[in-house]
py3Dmol code that shows the C-alpha trace and the ligand (Angstrom):
import py3Dmol

protein = """\
ATOM      1  CA  MET A   1     138.495 -81.057  -2.517  1.00  0.00           C
ATOM      2  CA  THR A   2     140.169 -82.966   0.255  1.00  0.00           C
ATOM      3  CA  LEU A   3     139.178 -83.352   3.866  1.00  0.00           C
ATOM      4  CA  THR A   4     140.309 -80.231   5.625  1.00  0.00           C
ATOM      5  CA  ALA A   5     141.096 -81.824   8.965  1.00  0.00           C
ATOM      6  CA  PRO A   6     141.563 -85.570   8.730  1.00  0.00           C
ATOM      7  CA  ASP A   7     142.279 -87.365  11.959  1.00  0.00           C
ATOM      8  CA  PRO A   8     146.094 -87.590  12.108  1.00  0.00           C
ATOM      9  CA  ALA A   9     146.858 -90.933  10.550  1.00  0.00           C
ATOM     10  CA  ILE A  10     149.548 -93.001  12.237  1.00  0.00           C
ATOM     11  CA  PRO A  11     152.938 -92.925  10.455  1.00  0.00           C
ATOM     12  CA  GLY A  12     152.844 -94.908   7.243  1.00  0.00           C
ATOM     13  CA  THR A  13     149.123 -94.473   6.715  1.00  0.00           C
ATOM     14  CA  THR A  14     147.274 -91.949   4.578  1.00  0.00           C
ATOM     15  CA  TRP A  15     143.723 -91.114   3.683  1.00  0.00           C
ATOM     16  CA  GLN A  16     143.381 -92.039   0.062  1.00  0.00           C
ATOM     17  CA  HIS A  17     140.607 -90.810  -2.204  1.00  0.00           C
ATOM     18  CA  ALA A  18     138.501 -93.881  -3.041  1.00  0.00           C
ATOM     19  CA  THR A  19     135.681 -92.489  -5.141  1.00  0.00           C
ATOM     20  CA  THR A  20     133.556 -89.461  -5.918  1.00  0.00           C
ATOM     21  CA  ILE A  21     129.856 -90.071  -6.442  1.00  0.00           C
ATOM     22  CA  VAL A  22     127.668 -87.453  -8.107  1.00  0.00           C
ATOM     23  CA  VAL A  23     123.950 -87.903  -7.479  1.00  0.00           C
ATOM     24  CA  ARG A  24     121.185 -86.000  -9.284  1.00  0.00           C
ATOM     25  CA  GLY A  25     117.741 -85.657  -7.802  1.00  0.00           C
ATOM     26  CA  GLU A  26     115.925 -83.863  -5.048  1.00  0.00           C
ATOM     27  CA  PRO A  27     117.594 -84.628  -1.704  1.00  0.00           C
ATOM     28  CA  ALA A  28     115.434 -85.887   1.146  1.00  0.00           C
ATOM     29  CA  GLY A  29     116.433 -86.378   4.744  1.00  0.00           C
ATOM     30  CA  GLN A  30     115.920 -89.624   6.612  1.00  0.00           C
ATOM     31  CA  GLY A  31     115.073 -89.706  10.274  1.00  0.00           C
ATOM     32  CA  ALA A  32     111.546 -88.655  11.078  1.00  0.00           C
ATOM     33  CA  ILE A  33     109.446 -91.766  11.637  1.00  0.00           C
ATOM     34  CA  SER A  34     105.686 -91.947  11.977  1.00  0.00           C
ATOM     35  CA  PHE A  35     104.038 -94.839  13.740  1.00  0.00           C
ATOM     36  CA  LEU A  36     101.064 -96.284  11.926  1.00  0.00           C
ATOM     37  CA  GLY A  37      99.266 -97.676  14.942  1.00  0.00           C
ATOM     38  CA  LYS A  38      99.335-100.843  16.976  1.00  0.00           C
ATOM     39  CA  GLY A  39     100.809-103.758  15.073  1.00  0.00           C
ATOM     40  CA  ARG A  40     101.160-101.787  11.863  1.00  0.00           C
ATOM     41  CA  GLY A  41     104.782-100.768  12.213  1.00  0.00           C
ATOM     42  CA  ALA A  42     106.326 -97.473  11.277  1.00  0.00           C
ATOM     43  CA  LYS A  43     107.487 -95.646   8.190  1.00  0.00           C
ATOM     44  CA  HIS A  44     109.454 -92.574   7.289  1.00  0.00           C
ATOM     45  CA  THR A  45     107.171 -89.562   7.269  1.00  0.00           C
ATOM     46  CA  ASN A  46     108.606 -88.444   3.936  1.00  0.00           C
ATOM     47  CA  GLU A  47     108.751 -91.880   2.319  1.00  0.00           C
ATOM     48  CA  LYS A  48     107.503 -90.554  -1.035  1.00  0.00           C
ATOM     49  CA  THR A  49     110.501 -88.283  -1.498  1.00  0.00           C
ATOM     50  CA  LEU A  50     113.029 -90.365   0.452  1.00  0.00           C
ATOM     51  CA  LYS A  51     112.654 -93.561  -1.599  1.00  0.00           C
ATOM     52  CA  PRO A  52     113.516 -92.085  -5.017  1.00  0.00           C
ATOM     53  CA  TRP A  53     116.369 -90.089  -3.466  1.00  0.00           C
ATOM     54  CA  ARG A  54     117.909 -93.167  -1.823  1.00  0.00           C
ATOM     55  CA  ARG A  55     117.457 -95.098  -5.064  1.00  0.00           C
ATOM     56  CA  ALA A  56     119.267 -92.326  -6.961  1.00  0.00           C
ATOM     57  CA  ILE A  57     122.205 -92.529  -4.528  1.00  0.00           C
ATOM     58  CA  VAL A  58     122.397 -96.326  -4.775  1.00  0.00           C
ATOM     59  CA  LEU A  59     122.428 -96.247  -8.589  1.00  0.00           C
ATOM     60  CA  ALA A  60     124.930 -93.369  -8.806  1.00  0.00           C
ATOM     61  CA  ALA A  61     127.228 -95.118  -6.321  1.00  0.00           C
ATOM     62  CA  ARG A  62     127.153 -98.366  -8.320  1.00  0.00           C
ATOM     63  CA  ASP A  63     127.667 -96.429 -11.541  1.00  0.00           C
ATOM     64  CA  ALA A  64     130.735 -94.650 -10.176  1.00  0.00           C
ATOM     65  CA  THR A  65     132.377 -97.718  -8.675  1.00  0.00           C
ATOM     66  CA  GLY A  66     131.002-100.882 -10.268  1.00  0.00           C
ATOM     67  CA  ALA A  67     129.820-102.094  -6.859  1.00  0.00           C
ATOM     68  CA  HIS A  68     126.804-104.388  -6.513  1.00  0.00           C
ATOM     69  CA  GLY A  69     124.342-105.051  -3.722  1.00  0.00           C
ATOM     70  CA  TYR A  70     124.432-108.104  -1.474  1.00  0.00           C
ATOM     71  CA  THR A  71     121.919-110.789  -2.469  1.00  0.00           C
ATOM     72  CA  ASP A  72     121.862-113.542   0.132  1.00  0.00           C
ATOM     73  CA  TRP A  73     122.440-117.064  -1.171  1.00  0.00           C
ATOM     74  CA  GLY A  74     122.850-119.376   1.809  1.00  0.00           C
ATOM     75  CA  GLY A  75     125.046-116.931   3.744  1.00  0.00           C
ATOM     76  CA  ILE A  76     127.117-115.709   0.799  1.00  0.00           C
ATOM     77  CA  CYS A  77     126.494-113.213  -1.989  1.00  0.00           C
ATOM     78  CA  LEU A  78     124.829-114.741  -5.009  1.00  0.00           C
ATOM     79  CA  THR A  79     126.881-112.519  -7.321  1.00  0.00           C
ATOM     80  CA  CYS A  80     130.402-112.687  -5.893  1.00  0.00           C
ATOM     81  CA  ARG A  81     130.253-115.492  -3.243  1.00  0.00           C
ATOM     82  CA  ILE A  82     131.587-113.235  -0.505  1.00  0.00           C
ATOM     83  CA  LYS A  83     130.225-113.524   3.041  1.00  0.00           C
ATOM     84  CA  LYS A  84     127.926-110.766   4.229  1.00  0.00           C
ATOM     85  CA  ASP A  85     130.293-109.447   6.923  1.00  0.00           C
ATOM     86  CA  GLN A  86     133.027-108.995   4.306  1.00  0.00           C
ATOM     87  CA  HIS A  87     130.793-107.693   1.525  1.00  0.00           C
ATOM     88  CA  GLY A  88     131.370-104.247   0.067  1.00  0.00           C
ATOM     89  CA  LEU A  89     133.770-102.762  -2.450  1.00  0.00           C
ATOM     90  CA  TYR A  90     135.442-101.001   0.478  1.00  0.00           C
ATOM     91  CA  ALA A  91     134.828-103.304   3.426  1.00  0.00           C
ATOM     92  CA  ASN A  92     136.129-103.298   6.977  1.00  0.00           C
ATOM     93  CA  VAL A  93     138.433-100.350   6.440  1.00  0.00           C
ATOM     94  CA  PRO A  94     138.249 -96.955   8.194  1.00  0.00           C
ATOM     95  CA  THR A  95     136.425 -94.646   5.800  1.00  0.00           C
ATOM     96  CA  ALA A  96     135.921 -90.888   5.710  1.00  0.00           C
ATOM     97  CA  ALA A  97     132.969 -89.307   3.906  1.00  0.00           C
ATOM     98  CA  ASP A  98     132.774 -85.737   2.641  1.00  0.00           C
ATOM     99  CA  ILE A  99     129.294 -84.845   1.446  1.00  0.00           C
ATOM    100  CA  ALA A 100     127.844 -81.727  -0.183  1.00  0.00           C
ATOM    101  CA  VAL A 101     124.076 -81.781  -0.583  1.00  0.00           C
ATOM    102  CA  THR A 102     122.668 -79.298  -3.105  1.00  0.00           C
ATOM    103  CA  VAL A 103     119.093 -78.436  -2.170  1.00  0.00           C
ATOM    104  CA  PRO A 104     116.642 -76.447  -4.302  1.00  0.00           C
ATOM    105  CA  LYS A 105     116.807 -72.701  -3.784  1.00  0.00           C
ATOM    106  CA  PRO A 106     113.407 -71.247  -2.898  1.00  0.00           C
ATOM    107  CA  LYS A 107     112.084 -68.639  -5.323  1.00  0.00           C
ATOM    108  CA  THR A 108     111.929 -66.170  -2.452  1.00  0.00           C
ATOM    109  CA  ALA A 109     115.687 -66.401  -1.768  1.00  0.00           C
ATOM    110  CA  PRO A 110     117.943 -63.675  -3.218  1.00  0.00           C
ATOM    111  CA  LYS A 111     118.997 -64.684  -6.711  1.00  0.00           C
ATOM    112  CA  ARG A 112     122.384 -62.998  -7.034  1.00  0.00           C
ATOM    113  CA  LYS A 113     123.552 -63.203  -3.474  1.00  0.00           C
ATOM    114  CA  ARG A 114     124.812 -66.292  -1.700  1.00  0.00           C
ATOM    115  CA  SER A 115     122.396 -67.560   0.913  1.00  0.00           C
ATOM    116  CA  TRP A 116     122.200 -70.641   3.088  1.00  0.00           C
ATOM    117  CA  PRO A 117     119.530 -73.329   3.413  1.00  0.00           C
ATOM    118  CA  ILE A 118     118.427 -72.824   6.995  1.00  0.00           C
ATOM    119  CA  THR A 119     114.700 -73.500   6.820  1.00  0.00           C
ATOM    120  CA  ARG A 120     112.956 -76.784   7.722  1.00  0.00           C
ATOM    121  CA  TYR A 121     112.185 -77.128   4.024  1.00  0.00           C
ATOM    122  CA  SER A 122     115.859 -77.989   3.417  1.00  0.00           C
ATOM    123  CA  HIS A 123     115.801 -80.878   5.967  1.00  0.00           C
ATOM    124  CA  ASP A 124     118.083 -81.452   8.977  1.00  0.00           C
ATOM    125  CA  ILE A 125     121.706 -82.016   8.035  1.00  0.00           C
ATOM    126  CA  ASP A 126     122.022 -85.211  10.113  1.00  0.00           C
ATOM    127  CA  HIS A 127     118.990 -86.612   8.310  1.00  0.00           C
ATOM    128  CA  HIS A 128     120.762 -85.965   5.002  1.00  0.00           C
ATOM    129  CA  ALA A 129     123.808 -87.812   6.329  1.00  0.00           C
ATOM    130  CA  ARG A 130     121.638 -90.756   7.404  1.00  0.00           C
ATOM    131  CA  ALA A 131     120.056 -91.064   3.937  1.00  0.00           C
ATOM    132  CA  CYS A 132     123.419 -90.886   2.150  1.00  0.00           C
ATOM    133  CA  LEU A 133     125.268 -93.332   4.413  1.00  0.00           C
ATOM    134  CA  ASP A 134     122.441 -95.894   4.438  1.00  0.00           C
ATOM    135  CA  ALA A 135     122.232 -95.769   0.657  1.00  0.00           C
ATOM    136  CA  LEU A 136     126.013 -96.252   0.390  1.00  0.00           C
ATOM    137  CA  SER A 137     125.712 -99.459   2.428  1.00  0.00           C
ATOM    138  CA  GLU A 138     122.828-100.659   0.312  1.00  0.00           C
ATOM    139  CA  SER A 139     124.760 -99.931  -2.883  1.00  0.00           C
ATOM    140  CA  GLY A 140     127.549-102.330  -1.901  1.00  0.00           C
ATOM    141  CA  VAL A 141     130.215 -99.598  -2.019  1.00  0.00           C
ATOM    142  CA  ILE A 142     130.843 -99.940   1.717  1.00  0.00           C
ATOM    143  CA  ARG A 143     130.015-102.901   3.948  1.00  0.00           C
ATOM    144  CA  ASP A 144     128.167-100.914   6.561  1.00  0.00           C
ATOM    145  CA  ASP A 145     127.979 -97.263   7.580  1.00  0.00           C
ATOM    146  CA  SER A 146     129.529 -98.169  10.929  1.00  0.00           C
ATOM    147  CA  GLN A 147     132.886 -98.147   9.119  1.00  0.00           C
ATOM    148  CA  ILE A 148     132.585 -94.371   8.571  1.00  0.00           C
ATOM    149  CA  THR A 149     134.935 -92.880  11.157  1.00  0.00           C
ATOM    150  CA  GLU A 150     134.885 -89.308   9.844  1.00  0.00           C
ATOM    151  CA  LEU A 151     132.091 -87.317   8.308  1.00  0.00           C
ATOM    152  CA  ALA A 152     131.933 -83.820   6.860  1.00  0.00           C
ATOM    153  CA  ILE A 153     128.631 -82.665   5.438  1.00  0.00           C
ATOM    154  CA  ARG A 154     127.193 -79.378   4.169  1.00  0.00           C
ATOM    155  CA  LYS A 155     123.956 -78.149   2.631  1.00  0.00           C
ATOM    156  CA  VAL A 156     124.245 -75.650  -0.178  1.00  0.00           C
ATOM    157  CA  TYR A 157     122.147 -74.026  -2.893  1.00  0.00           C
ATOM    158  CA  PRO A 158     122.954 -74.684  -6.574  1.00  0.00           C
ATOM    159  CA  ASN A 159     126.276 -73.189  -7.760  1.00  0.00           C
ATOM    160  CA  GLU A 160     126.967 -71.492  -4.429  1.00  0.00           C
ATOM    161  CA  HIS A 161     129.867 -73.686  -3.241  1.00  0.00           C
ATOM    162  CA  HIS A 162     132.702 -75.386  -5.099  1.00  0.00           C
ATOM    163  CA  ASP A 163     131.070 -78.770  -4.465  1.00  0.00           C
ATOM    164  CA  ALA A 164     127.556 -77.508  -5.233  1.00  0.00           C
ATOM    165  CA  LEU A 165     125.869 -78.852  -8.356  1.00  0.00           C
ATOM    166  CA  SER A 166     123.927 -76.670 -10.790  1.00  0.00           C
ATOM    167  CA  THR A 167     120.731 -78.571  -9.957  1.00  0.00           C
ATOM    168  CA  PRO A 168     119.687 -80.446  -6.770  1.00  0.00           C
ATOM    169  CA  GLY A 169     121.670 -83.546  -5.864  1.00  0.00           C
ATOM    170  CA  ALA A 170     124.791 -84.453  -3.933  1.00  0.00           C
ATOM    171  CA  VAL A 171     128.529 -84.935  -4.288  1.00  0.00           C
ATOM    172  CA  ILE A 172     129.840 -87.700  -2.039  1.00  0.00           C
ATOM    173  CA  ARG A 173     133.592 -88.184  -1.685  1.00  0.00           C
ATOM    174  CA  LEU A 174     134.926 -91.254   0.074  1.00  0.00           C
ATOM    175  CA  TYR A 175     138.430 -91.737   1.463  1.00  0.00           C
ATOM    176  CA  THR A 176     139.844 -94.947   2.881  1.00  0.00           C
ATOM    177  CA  LEU A 177     142.733 -95.302   5.290  1.00  0.00           C
ATOM    178  CA  THR A 178     145.545 -97.049   3.475  1.00  0.00           C
ATOM    179  CA  GLY A 179     149.184 -97.928   4.081  1.00  0.00           C
ATOM    180  CA  ALA A 180     148.487-100.180   7.018  1.00  0.00           C
ATOM    181  CA  ASP A 181     145.530-102.492   7.164  1.00  0.00           C
ATOM    182  CA  THR A 182     143.031-102.301   9.986  1.00  0.00           C
ATOM    183  CA  MET A 183     144.596-105.215  11.852  1.00  0.00           C
ATOM    184  CA  THR A 184     148.017-103.549  11.862  1.00  0.00           C
ATOM    185  CA  THR A 185     146.468-100.314  13.104  1.00  0.00           C
ATOM    186  CA  THR A 186     144.879-102.175  15.983  1.00  0.00           C
ATOM    187  CA  THR A 187     148.153-103.877  16.903  1.00  0.00           C
ATOM    188  CA  VAL A 188     150.096-100.607  16.928  1.00  0.00           C
ATOM    189  CA  THR A 189     147.481 -98.918  19.088  1.00  0.00           C
ATOM    190  CA  ARG A 190     147.564-101.733  21.621  1.00  0.00           C
ATOM    191  CA  SER A 191     151.367-101.794  21.976  1.00  0.00           C
ATOM    192  CA  ASP A 192     151.283 -98.016  22.530  1.00  0.00           C
ATOM    193  CA  ARG A 193     149.294 -98.386  25.739  1.00  0.00           C
TER     194      ARG A 193
END
"""
ligand_1 = """\
1
ZN
Zn 128.501 -109.682 -3.998
"""
view = py3Dmol.view(width=600, height=400)
view.addModel(protein, "pdb")
view.setStyle({"model": 0}, {"cartoon": {"style": "trace"}})
view.addModel(ligand_1, "xyz")
view.setStyle({"model": 1}, {"stick": {}})
view.zoomTo()
view.show()
């Protein structure tokens, strides 16, 4: 699958498929925070399910790409000696993400008919995006989720969409803008004004 409506790239640039990451596990959204009381900080209300899900994304992302996480060693990465603000397999480049999250189908849902995950049980779609993008940063595949300039995300039940898995999990496709580097893009935009 490709992005259906990518932002028109300037002449000479194209969105290029960078990687497809397949994650297995029960998806959890990230967003709801509960405060523990004065001076005790805060935590995600669903920490028990969110942690293993984020871990699964990090490991699947590294598996698919060979990326590694940043380990600080006096301002550079202990593993590859790259500075933190440049660290990431795809760093400092406009990136588009296309995500399909397969959530468990409740036993009460019709078995043979397509249906859609619209109950609270399936989590908010923006919370799914948050969990996926944060985990991608942590994995070392991208530098930071601020470099994501386009995002398409859907929630589906197993086998009910062409990007749905047969069991819960997610398919994450990443595209990077290539053909002109970010600096060139900036220069062209400025001279157009
Ligand atoms: Zn490194």
